[in-house]
N, CA, C and O atoms as CSV, one atom per row, in Angstrom:
chain,resi,resn,atom,element,x,y,z
A,1,MET,N,N,94.757,30.750,58.491
A,1,MET,CA,C,95.032,32.003,59.108
A,1,MET,C,C,94.300,32.085,60.444
A,1,MET,O,O,93.200,31.550,60.584
A,2,ASN,N,N,94.905,32.753,61.426
A,2,ASN,CA,C,94.357,32.852,62.768
A,2,ASN,C,C,93.438,34.067,62.839
A,2,ASN,O,O,93.862,35.182,62.536
A,3,SER,N,N,92.189,33.861,63.235
A,3,SER,CA,C,91.242,34.970,63.332
A,3,SER,C,C,91.278,35.624,64.715
A,3,SER,O,O,90.672,36.682,64.885
A,4,GLN,N,N,91.951,35.053,65.699
A,4,GLN,CA,C,92.062,35.621,67.041
A,4,GLN,C,C,93.274,36.564,67.110
A,4,GLN,O,O,94.358,36.202,66.653
A,5,PRO,N,N,93.102,37.757,67.672
A,5,PRO,CA,C,94.258,38.627,67.855
A,5,PRO,C,C,95.209,37.999,68.884
A,5,PRO,O,O,94.754,37.218,69.720
A,6,PRO,N,N,96.483,38.306,68.853
A,6,PRO,CA,C,97.443,37.656,69.732
A,6,PRO,C,C,97.227,37.967,71.218
A,6,PRO,O,O,97.591,37.144,72.058
A,7,PHE,N,N,96.658,39.109,71.572
A,7,PHE,CA,C,96.490,39.480,72.982
A,7,PHE,C,C,95.024,39.562,73.375
A,7,PHE,O,O,94.669,40.423,74.180
A,8,GLY,N,N,94.230,38.781,72.890
A,8,GLY,CA,C,92.803,38.796,73.233
A,8,GLY,C,C,92.044,39.718,72.313
A,8,GLY,O,O,92.540,40.146,71.270
A,9,ARG,N,N,90.836,40.011,72.723
A,9,ARG,CA,C,89.971,40.814,71.872
A,9,ARG,C,C,90.256,42.311,71.999
A,9,ARG,O,O,89.884,43.052,71.089
A,10,GLY,N,N,90.873,42.793,73.039
A,10,GLY,CA,C,91.202,44.217,73.174
A,10,GLY,C,C,90.042,45.077,73.583
A,10,GLY,O,O,90.112,46.296,73.427
A,11,PHE,N,N,88.976,44.505,74.099
A,11,PHE,CA,C,87.810,45.236,74.589
A,11,PHE,C,C,87.171,46.109,73.528
A,11,PHE,O,O,86.499,47.083,73.867
A,12,GLY,N,N,87.350,45.806,72.299
A,12,GLY,CA,C,86.690,46.522,71.223
A,12,GLY,C,C,87.372,47.819,70.828
A,12,GLY,O,O,86.834,48.541,69.988
A,13,LEU,N,N,88.544,48.159,71.396
A,13,LEU,CA,C,89.255,49.390,71.029
A,13,LEU,C,C,90.321,49.062,70.007
A,13,LEU,O,O,91.053,48.080,70.135
A,14,SER,N,N,90.393,49.885,69.014
A,14,SER,CA,C,91.468,49.685,68.048
A,14,SER,C,C,92.739,50.338,68.599
A,14,SER,O,O,92.634,51.269,69.397
A,15,PRO,N,N,93.918,49.894,68.210
A,15,PRO,CA,C,95.161,50.481,68.721
A,15,PRO,C,C,95.306,51.963,68.380
A,15,PRO,O,O,96.019,52.674,69.087
A,16,VAL,N,N,94.671,52.441,67.349
A,16,VAL,CA,C,94.778,53.844,66.966
A,16,VAL,C,C,94.029,54.736,67.950
A,16,VAL,O,O,94.494,55.841,68.228
A,17,LEU,N,N,92.915,54.313,68.478
A,17,LEU,CA,C,92.093,55.127,69.368
A,17,LEU,C,C,92.615,55.184,70.790
A,17,LEU,O,O,92.146,56.022,71.562
A,18,VAL,N,N,93.545,54.355,71.174
A,18,VAL,CA,C,94.036,54.329,72.552
A,18,VAL,C,C,94.741,55.630,72.897
A,18,VAL,O,O,94.605,56.102,74.026
A,19,HIS,N,N,95.488,56.233,71.976
A,19,HIS,CA,C,96.250,57.444,72.262
A,19,HIS,C,C,95.476,58.717,71.972
A,19,HIS,O,O,96.066,59.797,72.005
A,20,GLN,N,N,94.214,58.643,71.697
A,20,GLN,CA,C,93.438,59.842,71.421
A,20,GLN,C,C,92.585,60.256,72.606
A,20,GLN,O,O,91.573,60.936,72.433
A,21,GLN,N,N,92.978,59.856,73.801
A,21,GLN,CA,C,92.213,60.199,74.993
A,21,GLN,C,C,92.774,61.418,75.703
A,21,GLN,O,O,92.207,61.825,76.716
A,22,GLY,N,N,93.852,62.021,75.233
A,22,GLY,CA,C,94.451,63.186,75.857
A,22,GLY,C,C,95.679,62.800,76.653
A,22,GLY,O,O,95.964,61.618,76.842
A,23,PRO,N,N,96.402,63.804,77.119
A,23,PRO,CA,C,97.634,63.535,77.851
A,23,PRO,C,C,97.347,62.950,79.239
A,23,PRO,O,O,96.355,63.282,79.887
A,24,THR,N,N,98.232,62.088,79.657
A,24,THR,CA,C,98.108,61.479,80.975
A,24,THR,C,C,98.846,62.337,81.994
A,24,THR,O,O,99.497,63.317,81.634
A,25,ALA,N,N,98.742,61.971,83.246
A,25,ALA,CA,C,99.439,62.702,84.306
A,25,ALA,C,C,100.945,62.625,84.111
A,25,ALA,O,O,101.653,63.596,84.377
A,26,LEU,N,N,101.439,61.495,83.656
A,26,LEU,CA,C,102.870,61.355,83.405
A,26,LEU,C,C,103.319,62.284,82.280
A,26,LEU,O,O,104.430,62.812,82.322
A,27,ASP,N,N,102.480,62.485,81.289
A,27,ASP,CA,C,102.804,63.424,80.216
A,27,ASP,C,C,102.937,64.841,80.759
A,27,ASP,O,O,103.858,65.566,80.382
A,28,TRP,N,N,102.020,65.241,81.647
A,28,TRP,CA,C,102.063,66.579,82.228
A,28,TRP,C,C,103.284,66.764,83.127
A,28,TRP,O,O,103.907,67.826,83.110
A,29,VAL,N,N,103.627,65.759,83.899
A,29,VAL,CA,C,104.803,65.841,84.770
A,29,VAL,C,C,106.066,65.951,83.928
A,29,VAL,O,O,106.953,66.744,84.244
A,30,THR,N,N,106.156,65.175,82.875
A,30,THR,CA,C,107.317,65.246,81.990
A,30,THR,C,C,107.417,66.621,81.346
A,30,THR,O,O,108.505,67.191,81.265
A,31,PHE,N,N,106.300,67.153,80.893
A,31,PHE,CA,C,106.285,68.496,80.304
A,31,PHE,C,C,106.757,69.539,81.316
A,31,PHE,O,O,107.559,70.410,80.982
A,32,ALA,N,N,106.263,69.453,82.548
A,32,ALA,CA,C,106.641,70.414,83.580
A,32,ALA,C,C,108.134,70.330,83.887
A,32,ALA,O,O,108.785,71.361,84.053
A,33,LEU,N,N,108.678,69.132,83.963
A,33,LEU,CA,C,110.101,68.983,84.254
A,33,LEU,C,C,110.977,69.509,83.117
A,33,LEU,O,O,112.001,70.148,83.361
A,34,VAL,N,N,110.577,69.241,81.897
A,34,VAL,CA,C,111.344,69.757,80.755
A,34,VAL,C,C,111.258,71.281,80.713
A,34,VAL,O,O,112.261,71.946,80.454
A,35,LEU,N,N,110.082,71.838,80.961
A,35,LEU,CA,C,109.925,73.286,80.990
A,35,LEU,C,C,110.778,73.902,82.093
A,35,LEU,O,O,111.419,74.929,81.873
A,36,LEU,N,N,110.794,73.298,83.265
A,36,LEU,CA,C,111.610,73.782,84.376
A,36,LEU,C,C,113.094,73.734,84.022
A,36,LEU,O,O,113.840,74.656,84.353
A,37,LEU,N,N,113.517,72.684,83.363
A,37,LEU,CA,C,114.910,72.555,82.950
A,37,LEU,C,C,115.287,73.635,81.943
A,37,LEU,O,O,116.369,74.215,82.036
A,38,VAL,N,N,114.419,73.908,80.996
A,38,VAL,CA,C,114.698,74.941,79.991
A,38,VAL,C,C,114.750,76.325,80.640
A,38,VAL,O,O,115.630,77.121,80.314
A,39,LEU,N,N,113.827,76.620,81.550
A,39,LEU,CA,C,113.833,77.914,82.228
A,39,LEU,C,C,115.067,78.083,83.107
A,39,LEU,O,O,115.637,79.172,83.165
A,40,ALA,N,N,115.486,77.024,83.787
A,40,ALA,CA,C,116.691,77.090,84.614
A,40,ALA,C,C,117.926,77.333,83.757
A,40,ALA,O,O,118.802,78.113,84.131
A,41,ALA,N,N,117.997,76.668,82.610
A,41,ALA,CA,C,119.132,76.886,81.704
A,41,ALA,C,C,119.137,78.319,81.183
A,41,ALA,O,O,120.202,78.925,81.059
A,42,ALA,N,N,117.980,78.862,80.880
A,42,ALA,CA,C,117.899,80.244,80.406
A,42,ALA,C,C,118.331,81.222,81.500
A,42,ALA,O,O,119.006,82.210,81.211
A,43,ALA,N,N,117.950,80.958,82.749
A,43,ALA,CA,C,118.345,81.826,83.855
A,43,ALA,C,C,119.854,81.773,84.081
A,43,ALA,O,O,120.478,82.802,84.340
A,44,VAL,N,N,120.436,80.595,83.985
A,44,VAL,CA,C,121.886,80.464,84.153
A,44,VAL,C,C,122.623,81.211,83.043
A,44,VAL,O,O,123.604,81.905,83.308
A,45,LEU,N,N,122.159,81.075,81.815
A,45,LEU,CA,C,122.798,81.781,80.707
A,45,LEU,C,C,122.657,83.302,80.848
A,45,LEU,O,O,123.607,84.039,80.586
A,46,ALA,N,N,121.492,83.764,81.255
A,46,ALA,CA,C,121.291,85.202,81.432
A,46,ALA,C,C,122.204,85.735,82.527
A,46,ALA,O,O,122.790,86.807,82.377
A,47,SER,N,N,122.327,85.009,83.609
A,47,SER,CA,C,123.214,85.415,84.698
A,47,SER,C,C,124.664,85.430,84.233
A,47,SER,O,O,125.422,86.340,84.568
A,48,TRP,N,N,125.043,84.426,83.464
A,48,TRP,CA,C,126.416,84.341,82.984
A,48,TRP,C,C,126.746,85.515,82.067
A,48,TRP,O,O,127.816,86.112,82.175
A,49,PHE,N,N,125.816,85.845,81.159
A,49,PHE,CA,C,126.055,86.963,80.250
A,49,PHE,C,C,126.075,88.293,81.000
A,49,PHE,O,O,126.851,89.182,80.650
A,50,ALA,N,N,125.243,88.442,82.018
A,50,ALA,CA,C,125.238,89.680,82.801
A,50,ALA,C,C,126.553,89.841,83.559
A,50,ALA,O,O,127.109,90.938,83.604
A,51,ASP,N,N,127.054,88.764,84.151
A,51,ASP,CA,C,128.334,88.828,84.857
A,51,ASP,C,C,129.469,89.117,83.890
A,51,ASP,O,O,130.394,89.863,84.212
A,52,ARG,N,N,129.397,88.533,82.723
A,52,ARG,CA,C,130.452,88.729,81.736
A,52,ARG,C,C,130.477,90.176,81.250
A,52,ARG,O,O,131.548,90.749,81.051
A,53,ARG,N,N,129.305,90.760,81.061
A,53,ARG,CA,C,129.242,92.154,80.617
A,53,ARG,C,C,129.771,93.082,81.714
A,53,ARG,O,O,130.470,94.053,81.426
A,54,ARG,N,N,129.436,92.780,82.966
A,54,ARG,CA,C,129.887,93.598,84.079
A,54,ARG,C,C,131.405,93.526,84.210
A,54,ARG,O,O,132.048,94.548,84.446
A,55,VAL,N,N,131.986,92.345,84.061
A,55,VAL,CA,C,133.432,92.185,84.171
A,55,VAL,C,C,134.134,92.859,83.002
A,55,VAL,O,O,135.203,93.444,83.173
A,56,ARG,N,N,133.541,92.781,81.813
A,56,ARG,CA,C,134.143,93.396,80.641
A,56,ARG,C,C,134.146,94.909,80.783
A,56,ARG,O,O,135.082,95.555,80.312
A,57,GLY,N,N,133.139,95.497,81.410
A,57,GLY,CA,C,133.075,96.943,81.570
A,57,GLY,C,C,133.957,97.457,82.691
A,57,GLY,O,O,134.288,98.643,82.700
A,58,ALA,N,N,134.349,96.621,83.632
A,58,ALA,CA,C,135.126,97.055,84.783
A,58,ALA,C,C,136.515,97.573,84.425
A,58,ALA,O,O,136.913,98.598,84.979
A,59,PRO,N,N,137.288,96.932,83.530
A,59,PRO,CA,C,138.613,97.464,83.252
A,59,PRO,C,C,138.596,98.852,82.617
A,59,PRO,O,O,139.618,99.537,82.648
A,60,ALA,N,N,137.500,99.285,82.056
A,60,ALA,CA,C,137.433,100.615,81.458
A,60,ALA,C,C,137.568,101.702,82.521
A,60,ALA,O,O,137.971,102.822,82.206
A,61,LEU,N,N,137.237,101.389,83.776
A,61,LEU,CA,C,137.344,102.365,84.842
A,61,LEU,C,C,138.784,102.544,85.307
A,61,LEU,O,O,139.139,103.623,85.784
A,62,ALA,N,N,139.609,101.538,85.184
A,62,ALA,CA,C,140.971,101.597,85.688
A,62,ALA,C,C,141.915,102.135,84.616
A,62,ALA,O,O,141.800,101.788,83.440
A,63,ALA,N,N,142.836,102.974,85.032
A,63,ALA,CA,C,143.856,103.484,84.127
A,63,ALA,C,C,144.931,102.413,83.951
A,63,ALA,O,O,145.021,101.497,84.768
A,64,PRO,N,N,145.748,102.512,82.899
A,64,PRO,CA,C,146.789,101.502,82.693
A,64,PRO,C,C,147.753,101.395,83.864
A,64,PRO,O,O,148.336,100.332,84.079
A,65,GLY,N,N,147.938,102.467,84.627
A,65,GLY,CA,C,148.847,102.441,85.774
A,65,GLY,C,C,148.291,101.680,86.956
A,65,GLY,O,O,149.046,101.346,87.869
A,66,GLY,N,N,147.002,101.392,86.976
A,66,GLY,CA,C,146.426,100.624,88.067
A,66,GLY,C,C,145.336,101.361,88.820
A,66,GLY,O,O,144.436,100.722,89.365
A,67,SER,N,N,145.388,102.706,88.868
A,67,SER,CA,C,144.336,103.443,89.571
A,67,SER,C,C,143.636,104.371,88.582
A,67,SER,O,O,144.256,104.901,87.660
A,68,ALA,N,N,142.362,104.552,88.786
A,68,ALA,CA,C,141.572,105.371,87.874
A,68,ALA,C,C,141.468,106.791,88.413
A,68,ALA,O,O,141.529,107.020,89.621
A,69,ASP,N,N,141.311,107.732,87.504
A,69,ASP,CA,C,141.081,109.113,87.892
A,69,ASP,C,C,139.659,109.219,88.439
A,69,ASP,O,O,138.717,108.798,87.768
A,70,PRO,N,N,139.483,109.763,89.624
A,70,PRO,CA,C,138.135,109.814,90.208
A,70,PRO,C,C,137.126,110.585,89.360
A,70,PRO,O,O,135.949,110.227,89.320
A,71,LEU,N,N,137.575,111.636,88.685
A,71,LEU,CA,C,136.647,112.389,87.842
A,71,LEU,C,C,136.210,111.560,86.635
A,71,LEU,O,O,135.059,111.648,86.207
A,72,ASP,N,N,137.130,110.747,86.082
A,72,ASP,CA,C,136.751,109.874,84.966
A,72,ASP,C,C,135.743,108.821,85.420
A,72,ASP,O,O,134.779,108.531,84.712
A,73,VAL,N,N,135.969,108.257,86.588
A,73,VAL,CA,C,135.034,107.271,87.132
A,73,VAL,C,C,133.672,107.917,87.344
A,73,VAL,O,O,132.640,107.316,87.047
A,74,LEU,N,N,133.676,109.133,87.855
A,74,LEU,CA,C,132.426,109.858,88.089
A,74,LEU,C,C,131.692,110.126,86.776
A,74,LEU,O,O,130.474,109.965,86.700
A,75,ARG,N,N,132.426,110.533,85.751
A,75,ARG,CA,C,131.805,110.798,84.440
A,75,ARG,C,C,131.212,109.516,83.844
A,75,ARG,O,O,130.127,109.540,83.263
A,76,ILE,N,N,131.923,108.411,83.992
A,76,ILE,CA,C,131.429,107.138,83.460
A,76,ILE,C,C,130.168,106.707,84.203
A,76,ILE,O,O,129.208,106.251,83.582
A,77,ARG,N,N,130.165,106.848,85.523
A,77,ARG,CA,C,128.974,106.468,86.295
A,77,ARG,C,C,127.777,107.345,85.935
A,77,ARG,O,O,126.645,106.865,85.888
A,78,TYR,N,N,128.027,108.632,85.681
A,78,TYR,CA,C,126.944,109.529,85.279
A,78,TYR,C,C,126.428,109.164,83.887
A,78,TYR,O,O,125.223,109.188,83.637
A,79,ALA,N,N,127.347,108.828,82.989
A,79,ALA,CA,C,126.951,108.439,81.636
A,79,ALA,C,C,126.149,107.145,81.639
A,79,ALA,O,O,125.237,106.986,80.827
A,80,ARG,N,N,126.465,106.234,82.521
A,80,ARG,CA,C,125.727,104.966,82.610
A,80,ARG,C,C,124.381,105.124,83.299
A,80,ARG,O,O,123.526,104.242,83.221
A,81,GLY,N,N,124.197,106.253,83.975
A,81,GLY,CA,C,122.933,106.469,84.680
A,81,GLY,C,C,122.938,105.922,86.088
A,81,GLY,O,O,121.877,105.791,86.700
A,82,GLU,N,N,124.111,105.596,86.621
A,82,GLU,CA,C,124.190,105.059,87.980
A,82,GLU,C,C,123.970,106.138,89.030
A,82,GLU,O,O,123.508,105.844,90.133
A,83,ILE,N,N,124.297,107.388,88.700
A,83,ILE,CA,C,124.074,108.504,89.614
A,83,ILE,C,C,123.294,109.584,88.878
A,83,ILE,O,O,123.309,109.653,87.649
A,84,GLY,N,N,122.625,110.412,89.637
A,84,GLY,CA,C,121.825,111.480,89.058
A,84,GLY,C,C,122.651,112.740,88.834
A,84,GLY,O,O,123.831,112.803,89.180
A,85,ARG,N,N,122.001,113.738,88.247
A,85,ARG,CA,C,122.697,114.982,87.926
A,85,ARG,C,C,123.147,115.710,89.179
A,85,ARG,O,O,124.266,116.219,89.231
A,86,ASP,N,N,122.288,115.766,90.190
A,86,ASP,CA,C,122.649,116.470,91.422
A,86,ASP,C,C,123.865,115.825,92.092
A,86,ASP,O,O,124.769,116.519,92.559
A,87,GLU,N,N,123.874,114.506,92.132
A,87,GLU,CA,C,125.025,113.806,92.710
A,87,GLU,C,C,126.284,114.073,91.893
A,87,GLU,O,O,127.367,114.250,92.450
A,88,PHE,N,N,126.135,114.101,90.563
A,88,PHE,CA,C,127.277,114.338,89.692
A,88,PHE,C,C,127.850,115.734,89.915
A,88,PHE,O,O,129.064,115.894,90.034
A,89,VAL,N,N,126.987,116.741,89.971
A,89,VAL,CA,C,127.450,118.117,90.164
A,89,VAL,C,C,128.119,118.260,91.524
A,89,VAL,O,O,129.174,118.884,91.634
A,90,GLN,N,N,127.509,117.685,92.565
A,90,GLN,CA,C,128.088,117.783,93.904
A,90,GLN,C,C,129.441,117.082,93.969
A,90,GLN,O,O,130.400,117.630,94.513
A,91,ALA,N,N,129.520,115.878,93.420
A,91,ALA,CA,C,130.781,115.130,93.460
A,91,ALA,C,C,131.845,115.807,92.603
A,91,ALA,O,O,133.020,115.807,92.968
A,92,THR,N,N,131.451,116.380,91.476
A,92,THR,CA,C,132.417,117.078,90.633
A,92,THR,C,C,132.985,118.283,91.367
A,92,THR,O,O,134.187,118.540,91.305
A,93,SER,N,N,132.130,119.016,92.057
A,93,SER,CA,C,132.629,120.170,92.808
A,93,SER,C,C,133.487,119.707,93.993
A,93,SER,O,O,134.431,120.401,94.373
A,94,ASP,N,N,133.176,118.561,94.573
A,94,ASP,CA,C,133.994,118.047,95.671
A,94,ASP,C,C,135.361,117.571,95.179
A,94,ASP,O,O,136.358,117.712,95.887
A,95,LEU,N,N,135.412,117.014,93.981
A,95,LEU,CA,C,136.651,116.442,93.467
A,95,LEU,C,C,137.473,117.411,92.621
A,95,LEU,O,O,138.594,117.084,92.231
A,96,ALA,N,N,136.941,118.584,92.335
A,96,ALA,CA,C,137.666,119.540,91.499
A,96,ALA,C,C,138.948,119.979,92.210
A,96,ALA,O,O,138.963,120.088,93.437
A,97,PRO,N,N,140.025,120.232,91.455
A,97,PRO,CA,C,141.300,120.598,92.088
A,97,PRO,C,C,141.219,121.881,92.902
A,97,PRO,O,O,141.878,121.991,93.936
A,98,HIS,N,N,140.438,122.840,92.467
A,98,HIS,CA,C,140.350,124.106,93.212
A,98,HIS,C,C,139.569,123.945,94.506
A,98,HIS,O,O,139.732,124.762,95.413
A,99,ALA,N,N,138.747,122.946,94.625
A,99,ALA,CA,C,137.973,122.739,95.846
A,99,ALA,C,C,138.882,122.348,96.998
A,99,ALA,O,O,138.625,122.743,98.135
A,100,ALA,N,N,139.934,121.586,96.741
A,100,ALA,CA,C,140.859,121.181,97.801
A,100,ALA,C,C,141.626,122.392,98.311
A,100,ALA,O,O,141.871,122.496,99.513
A,101,ASP,N,N,142.015,123.320,97.422
A,101,ASP,CA,C,142.744,124.506,97.851
A,101,ASP,C,C,141.852,125.420,98.686
A,101,ASP,O,O,142.320,126.024,99.651
A,102,ALA,N,N,140.593,125.526,98.332
A,102,ALA,CA,C,139.683,126.423,99.033
A,102,ALA,C,C,139.381,125.929,100.436
A,102,ALA,O,O,139.197,126.743,101.340
A,103,THR,N,N,139.324,124.632,100.645
A,103,THR,CA,C,138.998,124.119,101.978
A,103,THR,C,C,140.228,124.057,102.879
A,103,THR,O,O,140.098,124.111,104.102
A,104,ASP,N,N,141.423,123.943,102.292
A,104,ASP,CA,C,142.630,123.833,103.111
A,104,ASP,C,C,142.993,125.186,103.718
A,104,ASP,O,O,143.294,125.270,104.908
A,105,ALA,N,N,142.969,126.215,102.932
A,105,ALA,CA,C,143.383,127.540,103.440
A,105,ALA,C,C,142.346,128.553,103.070
A,105,ALA,O,O,142.330,129.041,101.940
A,106,PRO,N,N,141.472,128.886,104.003
A,106,PRO,CA,C,140.475,129.897,103.705
A,106,PRO,C,C,141.145,131.264,103.525
A,106,PRO,O,O,142.056,131.633,104.265
A,107,THR,N,N,140.680,131.976,102.552
A,107,THR,CA,C,141.266,133.288,102.266
A,107,THR,C,C,140.395,134.374,102.858
A,107,THR,O,O,139.168,134.278,102.873
A,108,VAL,N,N,141.045,135.389,103.335
A,108,VAL,CA,C,140.333,136.541,103.894
A,108,VAL,C,C,140.648,137.726,102.996
A,108,VAL,O,O,141.812,138.062,102.778
A,109,GLU,N,N,139.610,138.350,102.483
A,109,GLU,CA,C,139.839,139.491,101.610
A,109,GLU,C,C,140.138,140.733,102.435
A,109,GLU,O,O,139.509,140.983,103.463
A,110,GLN,N,N,141.110,141.502,101.964
A,110,GLN,CA,C,141.466,142.740,102.608
A,110,GLN,C,C,140.675,143.879,101.981
A,110,GLN,O,O,140.562,143.946,100.757
A,111,PRO,N,N,140.150,144.735,102.755
A,111,PRO,CA,C,139.443,145.885,102.175
A,111,PRO,C,C,140.429,146.793,101.422
A,111,PRO,O,O,141.586,146.935,101.818
A,112,PRO,N,N,139.947,147.402,100.333
A,112,PRO,CA,C,140.863,148.270,99.582
A,112,PRO,C,C,141.335,149.453,100.432
A,112,PRO,O,O,140.571,150.006,101.223
A,113,ALA,N,N,142.583,149.825,100.258
A,113,ALA,CA,C,143.139,150.875,101.066
A,113,ALA,C,C,142.953,152.261,100.491
A,113,ALA,O,O,143.388,153.243,101.094
């Protein structure tokens, strides 16, 4: 039997102790690249789901005929929190059917006779 190891004496280190010195620089670089890849994939998926949700919600604003009622669009935007109460009240009063009649022909009241 051969008492010499095949690759020399090995400087007195056993093969088990060689990997117990901690991670090398290459280990850290590999970890960083894998972490970056996972974070990039998560960002792409989050963006994709956000775009998909936005597109799915868009047809709800349009009526089957092709155009949406402005008051319905306003109510939906208020319900989603896109506009505040003051904006909603002002826009509702601007879009109300009686508001168009009042601005087109101002009425003058006649004093009682």
